[in-house]
C-alpha positions in Angstrom: 48.7 -48.2 -23.8 48.8 -46.6 -27.3 47.3 -43.1 -27.4 43.6 -43.0 -28.4 44.1 -39.5 -30.0 47.7 -39.8 -31.4 47.3 -36.8 -33.8 46.0 -34.4 -31.2 48.3 -32.5 -28.8 47.2 -30.4 -25.8 44.7 -27.8 -26.8 46.2 -24.3 -26.5 44.9 -20.8 -26.4 45.6 -19.0 -29.6 43.2 -16.0 -29.5 40.2 -15.0 -31.5 42.2 -14.5 -34.7 43.2 -18.2 -34.8 41.6 -20.4 -37.5 42.8 -23.6 -35.9 39.7 -25.7 -35.0 41.8 -27.4 -32.3 42.6 -24.3 -30.4 40.8 -22.0 -27.9 39.8 -18.6 -29.2 38.5 -17.2 -25.9 39.4 -19.6 -23.1 42.7 -18.6 -21.7 42.8 -20.5 -18.4 45.3 -18.1 -16.7 43.6 -14.9 -17.7 42.4 -12.9 -14.7 38.7 -11.8 -14.7 37.3 -10.1 -11.6 40.2 -11.2 -9.5 40.3 -14.9 -10.4 41.6 -16.9 -13.3 39.2 -18.3 -15.9 40.2 -21.7 -14.7 39.0 -20.9 -11.2 35.8 -19.2 -12.4 34.6 -21.8 -14.8 35.8 -25.1 -13.3 35.1 -27.0 -16.5 34.2 -30.7 -16.2 33.8 -33.4 -18.8 31.0 -36.0 -18.3 31.8 -39.6 -18.5 28.3 -40.7 -19.7 27.9 -38.8 -23.0 31.5 -38.3 -23.8 32.9 -41.8 -23.2 29.7 -44.0 -23.1 27.6 -42.3 -25.8 27.2 -44.2 -29.0 25.1 -41.9 -31.1 22.1 -44.1 -30.9 18.5 -42.7 -30.8 15.0 -44.2 -30.8 15.2 -44.7 -34.5 18.6 -46.3 -35.0 21.7 -47.8 -33.4 24.9 -46.0 -32.5 27.1 -44.4 -35.2 30.1 -43.3 -33.0 33.5 -44.6 -34.1 35.4 -45.4 -30.9 38.5 -47.5 -31.8 39.6 -47.9 -28.2 36.3 -49.6 -27.2 36.1 -53.4 -27.9 32.3 -53.4 -27.4 32.4 -55.8 -24.5 30.9 -55.2 -21.1 34.1 -56.4 -19.4 36.0 -54.8 -16.5 39.2 -54.7 -18.6 37.4 -52.7 -21.3 36.0 -50.3 -18.7 39.6 -49.8 -17.4 40.9 -49.1 -20.9 38.1 -46.6 -21.4 39.0 -44.9 -18.1 42.6 -44.4 -19.4 41.3 -43.0 -22.7 39.0 -40.6 -20.8 41.9 -39.1 -19.0 44.0 -38.8 -22.1 41.1 -36.8 -23.6 40.5 -34.6 -20.6 44.2 -34.0 -20.1 44.6 -32.9 -23.8 41.5 -30.7 -23.5 42.8 -29.1 -20.4 39.7 -29.5 -18.3 40.4 -29.7 -14.6 37.5 -31.9 -13.6 35.3 -34.8 -14.7 32.0 -36.4 -13.5 30.5 -39.8 -13.6 27.5 -42.1 -12.9 28.6 -45.3 -11.2 27.2 -47.4 -14.1 29.1 -45.4 -16.7 32.4 -46.2 -15.0 32.0 -50.0 -14.4 29.6 -52.7 -15.6 27.0 -54.3 -13.4 27.7 -57.9 -12.3 25.3 -60.8 -11.6 24.6 -59.3 -8.2 25.4 -56.3 -6.0 28.5 -57.8 -4.6 30.0 -58.5 -8.0 28.9 -55.1 -9.2 30.7 -53.4 -6.3 33.8 -55.4 -7.1 33.8 -54.2 -10.7 33.4 -50.7 -9.5 36.3 -50.9 -7.2 38.5 -52.4 -10.0 37.8 -49.4 -12.3 37.9 -46.9 -9.5 41.5 -48.0 -8.8 42.4 -46.9 -12.4 40.5 -43.7 -12.0 42.5 -42.9 -8.9 45.8 -43.7 -10.5 44.9 -41.5 -13.5 43.8 -38.6 -11.3 47.2 -38.8 -9.5 49.1 -39.0 -12.8 47.3 -36.0 -14.4 46.1 -33.8 -11.5 42.5 -34.0 -12.9 39.9 -34.0 -10.1 36.4 -35.4 -9.6 33.8 -32.7 -9.6 31.1 -35.0 -8.5 29.9 -38.6 -8.6 26.4 -39.9 -8.8 24.5 -43.2 -8.9 22.4 -44.3 -11.9 19.1 -45.1 -10.3 17.0 -45.1 -13.5 18.4 -47.3 -16.3 18.0 -50.8 -14.8 14.5 -52.3 -14.9 14.5 -52.7 -11.1 13.9 -48.9 -11.0 10.9 -49.0 -13.4 8.7 -47.5 -10.7 11.5 -45.2 -9.4 14.2 -45.6 -6.8 13.5 -43.6 -3.6 9.9 -43.3 -4.7 9.3 -46.9 -5.8 6.2 -48.8 -4.7 8.7 -51.8 -4.2 10.5 -51.5 -0.9 13.3 -53.8 -2.2 14.0 -51.3 -5.1 14.4 -48.6 -2.4 16.8 -50.7 -0.5 18.9 -51.5 -3.6 19.0 -47.8 -4.4 20.2 -47.1 -0.9 23.0 -49.7 -1.2 24.0 -48.3 -4.6 24.1 -44.7 -3.2 26.2 -45.9 -0.3 28.8 -47.4 -2.6 28.8 -44.4 -5.0 29.4 -42.1 -2.0 32.3 -44.3 -0.8 34.0 -44.2 -4.2 33.4 -40.5 -4.6 35.0 -39.9 -1.2 37.9 -42.2 -2.0 38.5 -40.2 -5.3 38.4 -36.9 -3.5 35.2 -35.7 -5.1 34.2 -32.1 -4.5 30.5 -33.1 -4.4 27.8 -35.7 -5.1 24.7 -35.2 -7.2 21.2 -36.7 -6.9 19.1 -36.8 -10.1 15.8 -38.5 -9.7 15.6 -39.9 -13.2 12.4 -41.9 -12.4 11.3 -40.2 -9.2 7.9 -39.1 -10.4 4.7 -40.6 -11.9 3.1 -41.5 -15.2 -0.5 -41.4 -13.7 -1.9 -40.4 -10.4 -4.4 -43.2 -10.6 -1.8 -45.6 -9.2 0.3 -43.1 -7.2 0.4 -42.2 -3.5 2.3 -39.0 -4.0 2.6 -38.0 -0.3 4.0 -41.4 0.6 6.5 -41.4 -2.3 7.8 -37.9 -1.4 8.2 -39.0 2.3 10.2 -42.0 1.1 12.5 -39.9 -1.1 13.1 -37.6 1.8 14.0 -40.6 4.0 16.5 -41.8 1.4 18.2 -38.4 1.2 18.4 -38.2 5.0 20.0 -41.6 5.1 22.6 -40.3 2.6 23.2 -37.2 4.7 23.8 -39.4 7.7 26.2 -41.7 5.9 28.1 -38.7 4.4 28.8 -37.6 8.0 29.7 -41.1 9.1 32.4 -41.5 6.5 33.7 -38.0 6.8 32.8 -36.9 3.3 32.9 -33.1 3.1 31.8 -32.7 -0.4 28.7 -30.7 -1.4 25.4 -32.5 -2.0 23.3 -31.4 -5.1 19.9 -32.0 -6.5 19.4 -31.6 -10.2 15.9 -30.3 -11.3 14.2 -31.8 -14.4 10.5 -31.6 -15.2 9.7 -34.6 -17.4 11.2 -37.3 -19.5 11.1 -40.2 -18.7 8.1 -39.7 -16.4 5.2 -37.5 -17.2 5.8 -35.5 -14.0 9.0 -35.6 -12.0 9.0 -34.4 -8.4 12.2 -32.4 -9.0 10.5 -30.5 -11.8 12.3 -27.2 -11.5 14.4 -25.2 -9.0 11.4 -23.9 -7.1 10.0 -27.4 -6.7 13.3 -28.7 -5.5 13.7 -25.9 -3.0 10.1 -26.5 -1.7 10.8 -30.2 -1.2 14.1 -29.6 0.6 12.5 -27.0 2.9 9.5 -29.2 3.7 11.6 -32.2 4.7 14.4 -30.2 6.5 17.0 -31.0 3.9 17.9 -27.5 2.6 20.9 -27.1 5.0 22.5 -30.1 3.3 21.8 -29.5 -0.4 22.4 -27.0 -3.2 21.1 -27.2 -6.8 22.8 -28.4 -10.0 21.0 -26.4 -12.7 20.9 -27.6 -16.3 20.0 -25.4 -19.3 18.1 -28.1 -21.2 16.1 -29.0 -18.1 15.2 -25.3 -17.6 13.8 -25.2 -21.2 11.7 -28.4 -20.6 10.3 -26.7 -17.5 9.2 -23.7 -19.5 11.9 -21.5 -18.0 15.2 -19.9 -19.0 18.5 -20.9 -17.6 18.7 -17.4 -16.2 15.4 -17.9 -14.4 16.4 -21.2 -12.8 19.8 -19.7 -11.7 18.1 -16.7 -10.1 15.7 -18.9 -8.2 18.5 -21.0 -6.8 20.8 -18.1 -6.2 18.1 -16.1 -4.3 17.7 -19.0 -2.0 21.5 -19.4 -1.4 21.3 -22.8 -3.1 23.2 -22.2 -6.4 25.8 -24.9 -6.4 26.8 -26.1 -9.9 25.6 -26.1 -13.5 25.2 -28.7 -16.3 26.3 -26.7 -19.4 24.3 -27.6 -22.4 21.4 -26.3 -24.4 18.3 -27.8 -26.0 16.5 -27.3 -29.3 13.4 -25.3 -28.5 11.7 -26.8 -31.6 12.0 -30.3 -30.0 10.3 -31.4 -26.9 13.0 -33.6 -25.3 16.4 -33.5 -23.7 18.7 -33.0 -26.7 21.7 -32.1 -24.6 23.6 -30.1 -27.2 26.8 -28.3 -26.6 26.3 -24.6 -25.7 27.7 -22.1 -28.3 25.4 -19.1 -27.8 27.2 -16.1 -26.3 23.8 -14.8 -25.2 23.2 -17.9 -23.2 26.6 -18.0 -21.6 26.6 -14.2 -20.9 23.2 -14.4 -19.1 24.4 -17.5 -17.2 27.6 -15.9 -16.1 25.9 -12.7 -15.1 23.8 -14.6 -12.5 26.7 -16.8 -11.3 29.0 -13.8 -10.8 26.1 -12.0 -9.0 25.9 -14.7 -6.5 29.6 -15.0 -5.8 30.7 -17.6 -8.4 31.1 -21.3 -8.3 33.0 -22.8 -5.4 32.5 -26.6 -5.0 30.6 -26.8 -8.3 31.6 -26.2 -11.8 30.6 -25.8 -15.5 29.9 -29.4 -16.4 29.4 -30.3 -20.0 26.4 -32.6 -19.8 26.2 -32.6 -23.6 26.8 -35.0 -26.4 28.0 -34.6 -30.0 25.3 -35.0 -32.6 24.6 -38.5 -34.1 26.1 -37.4 -37.4 29.4 -36.2 -35.7 30.7 -39.7 -35.3 34.5 -39.3 -35.4 36.7 -39.0 -32.2 37.9 -35.6 -33.1 34.4 -34.3 -33.0 34.6 -34.7 -29.2 37.3 -32.1 -29.1 35.5 -29.7 -31.5 32.4 -29.8 -29.2 34.2 -29.2 -25.9 36.4 -26.5 -27.3 33.3 -24.7 -28.6 31.6 -24.9 -25.3 34.6 -23.8 -23.3 35.2 -20.9 -25.6 31.5 -19.9 -25.4 31.6 -19.8 -21.6 34.9 -18.0 -21.5 33.5 -15.3 -23.8 30.3 -15.2 -21.7 32.4 -14.7 -18.6 34.3 -11.8 -20.1 31.2 -10.1 -21.4 29.4 -10.5 -18.1 32.4 -9.1 -16.2 32.5 -6.1 -18.6 28.8 -5.4 -18.1 29.2 -5.5 -14.4 32.2 -3.2 -14.5 30.2 -0.8 -16.7 27.6 -0.6 -14.0 24.7 0.7 -16.0 22.7 -2.5 -15.8 23.1 -2.7 -12.0 22.4 1.0 -11.6 19.2 0.7 -13.6 17.9 -2.1 -11.5 18.8 -0.3 -8.3 17.0 2.9 -9.4 13.9 0.9 -10.5 13.4 -0.2 -6.9 14.4 3.2 -5.3 10.9 3.7 -3.9 11.7 0.8 -1.5 14.9 2.4 -0.2 13.1 5.1 1.9 9.7 6.3 3.0 6.8 3.9 2.8 8.8 1.2 0.9 11.5 1.0 3.6 8.8 0.8 6.3 7.2 -2.2 4.6 10.5 -4.0 4.1 11.5 -3.5 7.7 8.1 -4.7 9.0 7.3 -1.3 10.7 3.8 -0.8 9.3 0.3 -2.2 9.3 -2.5 -2.6 6.8 -4.4 0.2 8.5 -1.3 2.5 8.2 -0.9 1.6 4.5 -4.6 2.3 3.9 -4.2 5.8 5.5 -1.1 6.4 3.4 -2.9 5.6 0.1 -6.1 7.6 1.1 -3.8 10.6 1.5 -1.8 9.8 -1.7 -5.0 9.2 -3.8 -3.5 7.2 -6.7 -0.4 5.4 -7.8 1.8 7.3 -10.3 4.2 5.1 -12.5 7.7 6.0 -11.3 10.0 4.5 -14.0 9.8 2.8 -17.3 10.9 -0.8 -17.6 13.1 0.1 -20.6 13.5 -3.6 -21.7 14.5 -2.5 -25.2 17.2 -0.2 -23.8 18.6 -2.9 -21.6 18.7 -5.5 -24.4 20.5 -2.9 -26.6 23.0 -2.4 -23.7 23.8 -6.2 -23.7 24.2 -6.1 -27.4 26.9 -3.4 -27.1 29.1 -6.1 -25.6 28.4 -8.9 -28.0 
């Protein structure tokens, strides 16, 4: 096969003084930060859907992307060619992982049997390319939202046959993920929600979704797949309300249906924005519950009300993100997955490199800044001192459960009134962060 990017060699680290647009300024994969290499901390992954299937189309016009390697057909041979191009790109970029939806990888056939055959044919190429390059699968997932059969949802559909098709599709995607040595498997309920409650039995739909996930857990054990399961929160679009609306909603669902031991969360920045939260908030919610598993690294335009999936370039965003990730022990089975797409106007193949290089550099810089802030200690010390009243006396008694409402009343009758003990000093703390940027 002729190279798809013949003029581009492997992207190298050249340092922040470099003016080469095809070089890393901050991402040095072998640099040690807090005892691990950047490569180990960040576990970068390239997504198959936006990077190799995105065309640049939007609701107001067709695709603009120039992709010379793609003949435009829906054939298996074209899908196999695309897979080889994908690995050329990922290898030259230097990312250690990739992710896919089943329908990004291989075309659907006239029935499930033919579709599975197509998937196997392309998976064979993926496996060969993984062996050739050493690139690994971070996670796989099934597209249970694009085909019209899922117009009412998949696990939450009012049509039992749609549920069954989704179950069969998950089964196959799990098998291929296992065959390719995937580190995990993600569930994103693209249409698991409702447009109106007038036609919706919410309780029944949620129970059905839980049954589907339990079936997946059982099958995971049956085939010996040891990868981590993830759920990815998203509040809206395409449905008015999705059941996996934010990290807290996902955790509540997992606890209610006894699924939390089997799942962690895959948190996306743009989805956090759509939920009215920050990425930092969503990561804290997941981390506090011991369920922070992986992240989709992108950003959204706060002036637009949809999922714009832009590449992350803000050092503030990546610093706050890495502060939380480091706080909760770092990423293990998960990674920093670029669920992002180049803009419609960035139509040339080289733009794919510019976008990923910028995102990888931004996260590398955020990692170094976060590590420096942690080493400095002032931020952590401030938070610790702010809650000092809980470390002894009445606060410690409350936290340990060694008090009653009657005892607390007696304490406050004696105390008389509450005296503010420490300023929040938000401005001081924001200035502290700025010292490092």
